[in-house]
N, CA and C atoms of all chains as a GROMACS GRO file, in nm:
protein
  588
    1MET      N    1  11.332   9.006  11.558
    1MET     CA    2  11.304   9.008  11.691
    1MET      C    3  11.279   9.141  11.755
    2LEU      N    4  11.154   9.141  11.806
    2LEU     CA    5  11.093   9.273  11.857
    2LEU      C    6  11.158   9.323  11.995
    3ARG      N    7  11.200   9.437  11.996
    3ARG     CA    8  11.260   9.483  12.130
    3ARG      C    9  11.164   9.536  12.230
    4LEU      N   10  11.170   9.511  12.352
    4LEU     CA   11  11.061   9.571  12.431
    4LEU      C   12  11.054   9.701  12.442
    5VAL      N   13  11.164   9.755  12.424
    5VAL     CA   14  11.168   9.921  12.410
    5VAL      C   15  11.080   9.972  12.300
    6ASP      N   16  11.080   9.916  12.182
    6ASP     CA   17  10.987   9.940  12.060
    6ASP      C   18  10.844   9.936  12.104
    7ALA      N   19  10.807   9.826  12.174
    7ALA     CA   20  10.674   9.816  12.217
    7ALA      C   21  10.625   9.923  12.314
    8ALA      N   22  10.715   9.952  12.418
    8ALA     CA   23  10.705  10.073  12.497
    8ALA      C   24  10.676  10.200  12.434
    9GLN      N   25  10.766  10.214  12.336
    9GLN     CA   26  10.775  10.342  12.262
    9GLN      C   27  10.632  10.344  12.192
   10ALA      N   28  10.591  10.233  12.129
   10ALA     CA   29  10.490  10.244  12.032
   10ALA      C   30  10.348  10.290  12.132
   11LEU      N   31  10.346  10.222  12.247
   11LEU     CA   32  10.242  10.256  12.353
   11LEU      C   33  10.247  10.416  12.397
   12ALA      N   34  10.369  10.462  12.410
   12ALA     CA   35  10.390  10.594  12.440
   12ALA      C   36  10.336  10.677  12.352
   13ASP      N   37  10.365  10.643  12.210
   13ASP     CA   38  10.319  10.718  12.096
   13ASP      C   39  10.163  10.718  12.091
   14LEU      N   40  10.095  10.608  12.107
   14LEU     CA   41   9.960  10.582  12.115
   14LEU      C   42   9.903  10.679  12.215
   15THR      N   43   9.949  10.670  12.352
   15THR     CA   44   9.869  10.755  12.429
   15THR      C   45   9.892  10.900  12.432
   16GLU      N   46  10.001  10.924  12.354
   16GLU     CA   47  10.018  11.064  12.323
   16GLU      C   48   9.922  11.130  12.219
   17ILE      N   49   9.907  11.042  12.111
   17ILE     CA   50   9.794  11.104  12.005
   17ILE      C   51   9.671  11.070  12.055
   18SER      N   52   9.614  10.979  12.130
   18SER     CA   53   9.486  10.944  12.150
   18SER      C   54   9.456  10.976  12.290
   19SER      N   55   9.381  11.087  12.293
   19SER     CA   56   9.343  11.124  12.446
   19SER      C   57   9.224  11.046  12.505
   20GLN      N   58   9.190  10.958  12.421
   20GLN     CA   59   9.063  10.875  12.466
   20GLN      C   60   9.105  10.744  12.535
   21VAL      N   61   9.209  10.715  12.493
   21VAL     CA   62   9.277  10.582  12.551
   21VAL      C   63   9.322  10.606  12.690
   22LEU      N   64   9.278  10.525  12.810
   22LEU     CA   65   9.318  10.541  12.936
   22LEU      C   66   9.422  10.459  12.964
   23GLN      N   67   9.426  10.325  12.924
   23GLN     CA   68   9.524  10.233  12.950
   23GLN      C   69   9.526  10.136  12.847
   24VAL      N   70   9.630  10.083  12.803
   24VAL     CA   71   9.644   9.996  12.695
   24VAL      C   72   9.751   9.881  12.725
   25ALA      N   73   9.744   9.761  12.666
   25ALA     CA   74   9.818   9.660  12.691
   25ALA      C   75   9.858   9.570  12.552
   26ILE      N   76   9.978   9.549  12.521
   26ILE     CA   77  10.004   9.463  12.401
   26ILE      C   78  10.039   9.314  12.461
   27VAL      N   79   9.975   9.212  12.413
   27VAL     CA   80   9.990   9.087  12.465
   27VAL      C   81  10.028   8.984  12.335
   28GLU      N   82  10.122   8.896  12.376
   28GLU     CA   83  10.183   8.806  12.282
   28GLU      C   84  10.082   8.674  12.282
   29GLY      N   85  10.077   8.593  12.171
   29GLY     CA   86   9.993   8.489  12.170
   29GLY      C   87  10.010   8.397  12.293
   30ASP      N   88  10.127   8.380  12.353
   30ASP     CA   89  10.156   8.289  12.468
   30ASP      C   90  10.116   8.357  12.600
   31GLY      N   91  10.045   8.479  12.586
   31GLY     CA   92  10.010   8.544  12.699
   31GLY      C   93  10.091   8.645  12.772
   32ARG      N   94  10.213   8.662  12.718
   32ARG     CA   95  10.323   8.741  12.782
   32ARG      C   96  10.273   8.878  12.749
   33ILE      N   97  10.297   8.959  12.851
   33ILE     CA   98  10.272   9.114  12.814
   33ILE      C   99  10.395   9.174  12.768
   34LEU      N  100  10.366   9.222  12.643
   34LEU     CA  101  10.503   9.278  12.575
   34LEU      C  102  10.515   9.418  12.633
   35ALA      N  103  10.393   9.513  12.647
   35ALA     CA  104  10.430   9.632  12.696
   35ALA      C  105  10.277   9.676  12.763
   36THR      N  106  10.272   9.759  12.853
   36THR     CA  107  10.147   9.829  12.903
   36THR      C  108  10.174   9.957  12.968
   37THR      N  109  10.069  10.036  12.975
   37THR     CA  110  10.082  10.149  13.037
   37THR      C  111  10.032  10.126  13.176
   38ILE      N  112   9.981  10.016  13.223
   38ILE     CA  113   9.952  10.003  13.374
   38ILE      C  114  10.066   9.975  13.449
   39ASP      N  115  10.124  10.067  13.530
   39ASP     CA  116  10.247  10.052  13.601
   39ASP      C  117  10.253   9.945  13.697
   40ASP      N  118  10.133   9.902  13.760
   40ASP     CA  119  10.152   9.797  13.860
   40ASP      C  120  10.135   9.642  13.788
   41GLU      N  121  10.243   9.574  13.834
   41GLU     CA  122  10.232   9.458  13.760
   41GLU      C  123  10.124   9.355  13.793
   42ALA      N  124  10.074   9.352  13.907
   42ALA     CA  125   9.944   9.266  13.936
   42ALA      C  126   9.842   9.341  13.872
   43ARG      N  127   9.803   9.448  13.860
   43ARG     CA  128   9.702   9.508  13.793
   43ARG      C  129   9.698   9.485  13.655
   44ALA      N  130   9.818   9.489  13.588
   44ALA     CA  131   9.836   9.465  13.439
   44ALA      C  132   9.796   9.321  13.416
   45ALA      N  133   9.844   9.230  13.490
   45ALA     CA  134   9.821   9.094  13.485
   45ALA      C  135   9.667   9.059  13.492
   46ARG      N  136   9.586   9.118  13.572
   46ARG     CA  137   9.453   9.119  13.604
   46ARG      C  138   9.379   9.171  13.471
   47PHE      N  139   9.442   9.280  13.414
   47PHE     CA  140   9.362   9.348  13.309
   47PHE      C  141   9.373   9.254  13.196
   48VAL      N  142   9.498   9.186  13.165
   48VAL     CA  143   9.513   9.095  13.065
   48VAL      C  144   9.434   8.972  13.075
   49GLU      N  145   9.435   8.926  13.195
   49GLU     CA  146   9.345   8.802  13.228
   49GLU      C  147   9.204   8.835  13.180
   50GLY      N  148   9.134   8.947  13.221
   50GLY     CA  149   9.006   8.990  13.204
   50GLY      C  150   8.998   8.994  13.049
   51VAL      N  151   9.094   9.060  12.985
   51VAL     CA  152   9.093   9.086  12.826
   51VAL      C  153   9.060   8.941  12.764
   52ARG      N  154   9.150   8.847  12.817
   52ARG     CA  155   9.130   8.723  12.762
   52ARG      C  156   9.011   8.643  12.780
   53LYS      N  157   8.945   8.674  12.908
   53LYS     CA  158   8.800   8.599  12.913
   53LYS      C  159   8.715   8.692  12.810
   54LEU      N  160   8.724   8.800  12.812
   54LEU     CA  161   8.645   8.891  12.713
   54LEU      C  162   8.648   8.830  12.575
   55VAL      N  163   8.773   8.792  12.532
   55VAL     CA  164   8.783   8.756  12.407
   55VAL      C  165   8.710   8.616  12.381
   56ASP      N  166   8.762   8.529  12.473
   56ASP     CA  167   8.706   8.389  12.495
   56ASP      C  168   8.542   8.382  12.489
   57GLU      N  169   8.488   8.484  12.546
   57GLU     CA  170   8.342   8.493  12.561
   57GLU      C  171   8.295   8.546  12.406
   58ALA      N  172   8.365   8.628  12.351
   58ALA     CA  173   8.328   8.658  12.220
   58ALA      C  174   8.343   8.564  12.112
   59GLU      N  175   8.450   8.497  12.139
   59GLU     CA  176   8.472   8.358  12.052
   59GLU      C  177   8.368   8.285  12.059
   60GLY      N  178   8.326   8.247  12.174
   60GLY     CA  179   8.212   8.146  12.199
   60GLY      C  180   8.078   8.198  12.121
   61LEU      N  181   8.042   8.345  12.140
   61LEU     CA  182   7.940   8.406  12.100
   61LEU      C  183   7.941   8.398  11.927
   62ARG      N  184   8.064   8.415  11.897
   62ARG     CA  185   8.087   8.415  11.739
   62ARG      C  186   8.043   8.278  11.682
   63ARG      N  187   8.097   8.183  11.746
   63ARG     CA  188   8.073   8.032  11.703
   63ARG      C  189   7.921   8.005  11.701
   64GLN      N  190   7.883   8.037  11.820
   64GLN     CA  191   7.734   8.029  11.850
   64GLN      C  192   7.642   8.088  11.736
   65ARG      N  193   7.677   8.181  11.693
   65ARG     CA  194   7.603   8.276  11.594
   65ARG      C  195   7.663   8.243  11.442
   66ALA      N  196   7.739   8.167  11.416
   66ALA     CA  197   7.813   8.121  11.307
   66ALA      C  198   7.861   8.237  11.230
   67LEU      N  199   7.931   8.322  11.316
   67LEU     CA  200   7.994   8.458  11.252
   67LEU      C  201   8.124   8.426  11.187
   68PRO      N  202   8.199   8.492  11.102
   68PRO     CA  203   8.327   8.486  11.066
   68PRO      C  204   8.426   8.505  11.183
   69ASP      N  205   8.551   8.468  11.134
   69ASP     CA  206   8.669   8.491  11.248
   69ASP      C  207   8.668   8.632  11.291
   70LEU      N  208   8.679   8.630  11.435
   70LEU     CA  209   8.682   8.774  11.492
   70LEU      C  210   8.828   8.848  11.494
   71ALA      N  211   8.824   8.967  11.434
   71ALA     CA  212   8.911   9.054  11.429
   71ALA      C  213   8.938   9.144  11.535
   72GLN      N  214   8.828   9.208  11.575
   72GLN     CA  215   8.823   9.317  11.678
   72GLN      C  216   8.698   9.328  11.749
   73LEU      N  217   8.696   9.386  11.878
   73LEU     CA  218   8.572   9.398  11.921
   73LEU      C  219   8.563   9.526  12.024
   74GLU      N  220   8.437   9.566  12.043
   74GLU     CA  221   8.446   9.668  12.152
   74GLU      C  222   8.332   9.645  12.252
   75ALA      N  223   8.351   9.658  12.379
   75ALA     CA  224   8.239   9.644  12.478
   75ALA      C  225   8.216   9.757  12.524
   76ALA      N  226   8.116   9.820  12.489
   76ALA     CA  227   8.076   9.980  12.534
   76ALA      C  228   7.985   9.967  12.668
   77THR      N  229   8.038  10.043  12.756
   77THR     CA  230   7.949  10.052  12.890
   77THR      C  231   7.933  10.185  12.912
   78LEU      N  232   7.847  10.237  13.014
   78LEU     CA  233   7.841  10.390  13.049
   78LEU      C  234   7.968  10.435  13.116
   79GLU      N  235   8.062  10.344  13.169
   79GLU     CA  236   8.154  10.389  13.235
   79GLU      C  237   8.285  10.406  13.129
   80GLY      N  238   8.273  10.331  13.024
   80GLY     CA  239   8.366  10.352  12.925
   80GLY      C  240   8.365  10.229  12.833
   81SER      N  241   8.478  10.210  12.762
   81SER     CA  242   8.479  10.092  12.670
   81SER      C  243   8.588  10.035  12.679
   82ILE      N  244   8.604   9.893  12.641
   82ILE     CA  245   8.724   9.824  12.633
   82ILE      C  246   8.703   9.760  12.468
   83PHE      N  247   8.835   9.795  12.405
   83PHE     CA  248   8.853   9.762  12.276
   83PHE      C  249   8.972   9.660  12.274
   84VAL      N  250   8.954   9.557  12.191
   84VAL     CA  251   9.074   9.460  12.159
   84VAL      C  252   9.062   9.445  12.012
   85VAL      N  253   9.197   9.447  11.952
   85VAL     CA  254   9.228   9.415  11.825
   85VAL      C  255   9.327   9.301  11.818
   86ARG      N  256   9.297   9.223  11.742
   86ARG     CA  257   9.403   9.104  11.706
   86ARG      C  258   9.465   9.109  11.578
   87GLN      N  259   9.594   9.069  11.575
   87GLN     CA  260   9.671   9.072  11.455
   87GLN      C  261   9.778   8.962  11.467
   88GLY      N  262   9.724   8.848  11.399
   88GLY     CA  263   9.816   8.757  11.412
   88GLY      C  264   9.798   8.684  11.546
   89GLU      N  265   9.904   8.643  11.616
   89GLU     CA  266   9.898   8.594  11.736
   89GLU      C  267   9.900   8.722  11.839
   90ARG      N  268   9.928   8.824  11.802
   90ARG     CA  269   9.939   8.960  11.885
   90ARG      C  270   9.800   9.008  11.908
   91MET      N  271   9.790   9.082  12.030
   91MET     CA  272   9.662   9.135  12.054
   91MET      C  273   9.692   9.270  12.139
   92ILE      N  274   9.603   9.376  12.101
   92ILE     CA  275   9.624   9.494  12.171
   92ILE      C  276   9.480   9.530  12.255
   93ALA      N  277   9.483   9.567  12.366
   93ALA     CA  278   9.364   9.599  12.433
   93ALA      C  279   9.374   9.734  12.503
   94ALA      N  280   9.266   9.795  12.501
   94ALA     CA  281   9.275   9.939  12.553
   94ALA      C  282   9.136   9.969  12.625
   95ALA      N  283   9.142  10.040  12.738
   95ALA     CA  284   9.031  10.096  12.806
   95ALA      C  285   9.010  10.229  12.779
   96THR      N  286   8.897  10.286  12.734
   96THR     CA  287   8.890  10.427  12.689
   96THR      C  288   8.781  10.507  12.788
   97ARG      N  289   8.761  10.618  12.763
   97ARG     CA  290   8.665  10.702  12.831
   97ARG      C  291   8.528  10.651  12.760
   98PRO      N  292   8.408  10.699  12.831
   98PRO     CA  293   8.282  10.672  12.763
   98PRO      C  294   8.258  10.740  12.623
   99ASP      N  295   8.194  10.671  12.552
   99ASP     CA  296   8.134  10.731  12.428
   99ASP      C  297   8.255  10.770  12.340
  100PRO      N  298   8.365  10.681  12.317
  100PRO     CA  299   8.472  10.723  12.244
  100PRO      C  300   8.434  10.741  12.094
  101THR      N  301   8.537  10.780  12.019
  101THR     CA  302   8.504  10.783  11.878
  101THR      C  303   8.588  10.648  11.832
  102VAL      N  304   8.486  10.539  11.795
  102VAL     CA  305   8.527  10.410  11.791
  102VAL      C  306   8.616  10.402  11.654
  103GLY      N  307   8.574  10.443  11.545
  103GLY     CA  308   8.675  10.434  11.426
  103GLY      C  309   8.817  10.482  11.446
  104LEU      N  310   8.825  10.583  11.502
  104LEU     CA  311   8.949  10.638  11.545
  104LEU      C  312   9.030  10.571  11.657
  105VAL      N  313   8.975  10.503  11.758
  105VAL     CA  314   9.035  10.411  11.852
  105VAL      C  315   9.088  10.303  11.776
  106PHE      N  316   9.002  10.237  11.709
  106PHE     CA  317   9.040  10.112  11.628
  106PHE      C  318   9.167  10.148  11.545
  107TYR      N  319   9.162  10.269  11.481
  107TYR     CA  320   9.271  10.289  11.378
  107TYR      C  321   9.407  10.330  11.439
  108ASP      N  322   9.391  10.382  11.576
  108ASP     CA  323   9.512  10.399  11.652
  108ASP      C  324   9.569  10.285  11.695
  109LEU      N  325   9.474  10.193  11.746
  109LEU     CA  326   9.535  10.055  11.807
  109LEU      C  327   9.597   9.966  11.671
  110LYS      N  328   9.535   9.962  11.577
  110LYS     CA  329   9.587   9.904  11.461
  110LYS      C  330   9.732   9.938  11.415
  111HIS      N  331   9.738  10.091  11.427
  111HIS     CA  332   9.848  10.151  11.369
  111HIS      C  333   9.969  10.112  11.472
  112CYS      N  334   9.928  10.134  11.597
  112CYS     CA  335  10.027  10.085  11.703
  112CYS      C  336  10.071   9.947  11.687
  113LEU      N  337   9.990   9.845  11.664
  113LEU     CA  338  10.013   9.702  11.647
  113LEU      C  339  10.117   9.693  11.518
  114ARG      N  340  10.069   9.760  11.414
  114ARG     CA  341  10.155   9.744  11.291
  114ARG      C  342  10.282   9.801  11.304
  115SER      N  343  10.293   9.906  11.377
  115SER     CA  344  10.440   9.994  11.400
  115SER      C  345  10.530   9.892  11.460
  116LEU      N  346  10.483   9.777  11.534
  116LEU     CA  347  10.585   9.692  11.605
  116LEU      C  348  10.656   9.595  11.497
  117ASP      N  349  10.583   9.579  11.386
  117ASP     CA  350  10.647   9.495  11.295
  117ASP      C  351  10.726   9.571  11.191
  118GLU      N  352  10.724   9.700  11.175
  118GLU     CA  353  10.817   9.770  11.093
  118GLU      C  354  10.940   9.785  11.128
  119PRO      N  355  11.036   9.767  11.025
  119PRO     CA  356  11.165   9.779  11.078
  119PRO      C  357  11.205   9.916  11.131
  120PRO      N  358  11.298   9.933  11.224
  120PRO     CA  359  11.331  10.049  11.284
  120PRO      C  360  11.382  10.132  11.161
  121VAL      N  361  11.362  10.258  11.178
  121VAL     CA  362  11.405  10.362  11.092
  121VAL      C  363  11.554  10.385  11.098
  122PRO      N  364  11.637  10.366  11.001
  122PRO     CA  365  11.792  10.377  11.032
  122PRO      C  366  11.831  10.526  11.044
  123LYS      N  367  11.934  10.535  11.139
  123LYS     CA  368  11.958  10.686  11.155
  123LYS      C  369  12.064  10.723  11.036
  124PRO      N  370  12.064  10.839  10.986
  124PRO     CA  371  12.142  10.882  10.873
  124PRO      C  372  12.270  10.853  10.918
  125ALA      N  373  12.358  10.787  10.818
  125ALA     CA  374  12.493  10.757  10.850
  125ALA      C  375  12.584  10.892  10.854
  126ARG      N  376  12.679  10.881  10.948
  126ARG     CA  377  12.742  11.007  10.968
  126ARG      C  378  12.862  10.982  10.836
  127THR      N  379  12.899  11.098  10.778
  127THR     CA  380  13.005  11.092  10.672
  127THR      C  381  13.115  11.156  10.745
  128ARG      N  382  13.246  11.114  10.715
  128ARG     CA  383  13.348  11.196  10.760
  128ARG      C  384  13.399  11.268  10.658
  129THR      N  385  13.416  11.393  10.691
  129THR     CA  386  13.493  11.477  10.607
  129THR      C  387  13.637  11.497  10.638
  130ARG      N  388  13.731  11.475  10.539
  130ARG     CA  389  13.855  11.505  10.565
  130ARG      C  390  13.886  11.650  10.572
  131LYS      N  391  13.977  11.684  10.654
  131LYS     CA  392  14.009  11.827  10.670
  131LYS      C  393  14.089  11.864  10.543
  132LYS      N  394  14.051  11.973  10.480
  132LYS     CA  395  14.112  12.018  10.372
  132LYS      C  396  14.247  12.030  10.403
  133ALA      N  397  14.337  11.977  10.308
  133ALA     CA  398  14.479  12.015  10.322
  133ALA      C  399  14.520  12.147  10.316
  134ASP      N  400  14.607  12.198  10.405
  134ASP     CA  401  14.624  12.350  10.416
  134ASP      C  402  14.694  12.393  10.265
  135ALA      N  403  14.624  12.466  10.196
  135ALA     CA  404  14.671  12.505  10.066
  135ALA      C  405  14.804  12.570  10.074
  136SER      N  406  14.830  12.643  10.181
  136SER     CA  407  14.959  12.714  10.176
  136SER      C  408  15.076  12.604  10.204
  137ALA      N  409  15.051  12.487  10.249
  137ALA     CA  410  15.162  12.390  10.281
  137ALA      C  411  15.225  12.329  10.164
  138MET      N  412   5.086  12.367  13.110
  138MET     CA  413   5.148  12.288  13.243
  138MET      C  414   5.162  12.131  13.187
  139LEU      N  415   5.049  12.086  13.117
  139LEU     CA  416   5.043  11.960  13.086
  139LEU      C  417   5.153  11.921  12.973
  140LEU      N  418   5.170  12.033  12.890
  140LEU     CA  419   5.268  12.016  12.781
  140LEU      C  420   5.416  12.012  12.824
  141ALA      N  421   5.432  12.106  12.930
  141ALA     CA  422   5.560  12.102  13.002
  141ALA      C  423   5.606  11.981  13.064
  142ALA      N  424   5.508  11.928  13.128
  142ALA     CA  425   5.536  11.788  13.199
  142ALA      C  426   5.564  11.678  13.100
  143GLY      N  427   5.470  11.681  12.989
  143GLY     CA  428   5.493  11.589  12.882
  143GLY      C  429   5.644  11.598  12.836
  144SER      N  430   5.670  11.728  12.797
  144SER     CA  431   5.820  11.728  12.722
  144SER      C  432   5.934  11.689  12.828
  145VAL      N  433   5.903  11.712  12.961
  145VAL     CA  434   6.007  11.672  13.059
  145VAL      C  435   5.998  11.527  13.056
  146ALA      N  436   5.898  11.456  13.061
  146ALA     CA  437   5.899  11.302  13.073
  146ALA      C  438   5.956  11.244  12.952
  147GLY      N  439   5.914  11.314  12.827
  147GLY     CA  440   5.966  11.253  12.709
  147GLY      C  441   6.114  11.274  12.694
  148SER      N  442   6.183  11.391  12.759
  148SER     CA  443   6.307  11.417  12.763
  148SER      C  444   6.385  11.299  12.837
  149VAL      N  445   6.338  11.267  12.958
  149VAL     CA  446   6.380  11.171  13.043
  149VAL      C  447   6.375  11.038  12.976
  150LEU      N  448   6.289  11.006  12.904
  150LEU     CA  449   6.263  10.867  12.826
  150LEU      C  450   6.369  10.867  12.721
  151TYR      N  451   6.384  10.976  12.661
  151TYR     CA  452   6.483  10.986  12.537
  151TYR      C  453   6.622  10.954  12.613
  152ARG      N  454   6.673  11.023  12.703
  152ARG     CA  455   6.801  11.011  12.750
  152ARG      C  456   6.812  10.867  12.802
  153ARG      N  457   6.731  10.803  12.871
  153ARG     CA  458   6.747  10.672  12.912
  153ARG      C  459   6.753  10.586  12.799
  154ARG      N  460   6.676  10.585  12.707
  154ARG     CA  461   6.699  10.512  12.580
  154ARG      C  462   6.849  10.530  12.529
  155ALA      N  463   6.881  10.657  12.518
  155ALA     CA  464   7.000  10.679  12.449
  155ALA      C  465   7.110  10.634  12.528
  156ALA      N  466   7.099  10.626  12.675
  156ALA     CA  467   7.205  10.573  12.751
  156ALA      C  468   7.224  10.442  12.753
  157ARG      N  469   7.103  10.354  12.715
  157ARG     CA  470   7.097  10.222  12.712
  157ARG      C  471   7.167  10.167  12.571
  158ARG      N  472   7.136  10.249  12.481
  158ARG     CA  473   7.203  10.236  12.340
  158ARG      C  474   7.352  10.228  12.354
  159LEU      N  475   7.418  10.313  12.454
  159LEU     CA  476   7.548  10.298  12.467
  159LEU      C  477   7.628  10.181  12.503
  160GLU      N  478   7.524  10.105  12.578
  160GLU     CA  479   7.583   9.970  12.639
  160GLU      C  480   7.550   9.859  12.550
  161ARG      N  481   7.658   9.801  12.477
  161ARG     CA  482   7.669   9.710  12.384
  161ARG      C  483   7.794   9.627  12.357
  162VAL      N  484   7.787   9.526  12.277
  162VAL     CA  485   7.898   9.458  12.250
  162VAL      C  486   7.905   9.450  12.087
  163ASP      N  487   8.009   9.518  12.032
  163ASP     CA  488   8.035   9.506  11.883
  163ASP      C  489   8.152   9.413  11.839
  164LEU      N  490   8.107   9.304  11.763
  164LEU     CA  491   8.197   9.209  11.730
  164LEU      C  492   8.222   9.239  11.573
  165TYR      N  493   8.361   9.264  11.533
  165TYR     CA  494   8.387   9.285  11.403
  165TYR      C  495   8.473   9.158  11.344
  166ALA      N  496   8.434   9.106  11.255
  166ALA     CA  497   8.486   8.990  11.195
  166ALA      C  498   8.600   9.041  11.082
  167GLU      N  499   8.696   8.935  11.041
  167GLU     CA  500   8.792   8.971  10.956
  167GLU      C  501   8.747   8.990  10.819
  168ASP      N  502   8.605   8.963  10.772
  168ASP     CA  503   8.571   8.990  10.642
  168ASP      C  504   8.508   9.127  10.639
  169GLY      N  505   8.503   9.198  10.750
  169GLY     CA  506   8.463   9.328  10.769
  169GLY      C  507   8.315   9.349  10.813
  170SER      N  508   8.245   9.231  10.837
  170SER     CA  509   8.108   9.249  10.891
  170SER      C  510   8.122   9.262  11.025
  171MET      N  511   8.003   9.317  11.094
  171MET     CA  512   7.996   9.345  11.221
  171MET      C  513   7.859   9.298  11.298
  172ALA      N  514   7.875   9.244  11.394
  172ALA     CA  515   7.750   9.198  11.473
  172ALA      C  516   7.740   9.280  11.610
  173SER      N  517   7.646   9.355  11.623
  173SER     CA  518   7.602   9.447  11.753
  173SER      C  519   7.526   9.376  11.851
  174ILE      N  520   7.575   9.339  11.960
  174ILE     CA  521   7.474   9.285  12.073
  174ILE      C  522   7.436   9.363  12.151
  175ALA      N  523   7.298   9.401  12.174
  175ALA     CA  524   7.276   9.504  12.269
  175ALA      C  525   7.266   9.443  12.421
  176ASP      N  526   7.268   9.561  12.512
  176ASP     CA  527   7.284   9.504  12.658
  176ASP      C  528   7.161   9.443  12.696
  177THR      N  529   7.053   9.440  12.624
  177THR     CA  530   6.927   9.367  12.654
  177THR      C  531   6.931   9.218  12.619
  178SER      N  532   7.034   9.168  12.559
  178SER     CA  533   7.056   9.054  12.507
  178SER      C  534   7.142   8.974  12.627
  179PRO      N  535   7.078   8.859  12.671
  179PRO     CA  536   7.148   8.772  12.767
  179PRO      C  537   7.313   8.750  12.727
  180ASP      N  538   7.324   8.741  12.606
  180ASP     CA  539   7.468   8.711  12.551
  180ASP      C  540   7.560   8.823  12.575
  181ALA      N  541   7.514   8.951  12.596
  181ALA     CA  542   7.608   9.060  12.610
  181ALA      C  543   7.626   9.105  12.756
  182GLU      N  544   7.523   9.039  12.846
  182GLU     CA  545   7.540   9.074  12.992
  182GLU      C  546   7.675   9.038  13.043
  183GLY      N  547   7.722   8.908  13.027
  183GLY     CA  548   7.863   8.858  13.076
  183GLY      C  549   7.965   8.937  13.039
  184MET      N  550   7.964   8.964  12.906
  184MET     CA  551   8.081   9.053  12.839
  184MET      C  552   8.074   9.182  12.899
  185LEU      N  553   7.967   9.247  12.923
  185LEU     CA  554   7.956   9.386  12.963
  185LEU      C  555   8.005   9.395  13.118
  186ALA      N  556   7.962   9.296  13.182
  186ALA     CA  557   8.010   9.278  13.322
  186ALA      C  558   8.169   9.281  13.341
  187LEU      N  559   8.234   9.196  13.244
  187LEU     CA  560   8.372   9.195  13.241
  187LEU      C  561   8.431   9.301  13.198
  188ALA      N  562   8.370   9.390  13.104
  188ALA     CA  563   8.424   9.519  13.054
  188ALA      C  564   8.421   9.618  13.185
  189ARG      N  565   8.318   9.609  13.258
  189ARG     CA  566   8.300   9.694  13.364
  189ARG      C  567   8.409   9.672  13.462
  190ASP      N  568   8.450   9.537  13.481
  190ASP     CA  569   8.562   9.499  13.577
  190ASP      C  570   8.685   9.549  13.523
  191LEU      N  571   8.692   9.538  13.395
  191LEU     CA  572   8.831   9.584  13.335
  191LEU      C  573   8.864   9.735  13.353
  192LEU      N  574   8.746   9.818  13.331
  192LEU     CA  575   8.756   9.954  13.359
  192LEU      C  576   8.810   9.979  13.485
  193VAL      N  577   8.754   9.911  13.597
  193VAL     CA  578   8.778   9.930  13.734
  193VAL      C  579   8.926   9.899  13.746
  194VAL      N  580   8.979   9.787  13.689
  194VAL     CA  581   9.122   9.763  13.704
  194VAL      C  582   9.214   9.858  13.627
  195ALA      N  583   9.167   9.902  13.520
  195ALA     CA  584   9.227  10.011  13.438
  195ALA      C  585   9.243  10.144  13.510
  196GLY      N  586   9.148  10.157  13.600
  196GLY     CA  587   9.153  10.284  13.686
  196GLY      C  588   9.138  10.397  13.604
   0.00000   0.00000   0.00000
């Protein structure tokens, strides 16, 4: 079971390492927003809804052109780019600055999604050490 | 004079073309193949309009 805090931490890590990413959202297959950097709930919902439409249009285009299954996409405009990466049922979408380093953004988004499935790193176990018996006793 | 005017016009044309090249939709398939749809294609227009809206929402 994925904890929300893990997803939020994954996004925090992503925005820290990638200065090109402006906003990002992770969405489950049922449309539930797992985590997002958009602080306003209504704006986040509009963003995810728009991403879903974008993916639907891309799917239509893929079928029309008899292309293989869609894994990821970039819609590049002069104002910036929208990236979407799908992994299983889960999807991550990001808005970036104009003219981003495409390969790097895709890499960071995939890494972020993958990190959600990784088991948490266990903290090193604390070992109790017995006080040494007083030698003089 | 004519040469200077020509190079300015050429530079403007080049920049416009370069800017147009930036607007596109790239679809990446699971088998590693990629299809790039230019903004001149009617197929890309709707998706690019959606992307612009999303960038506004993203702020």
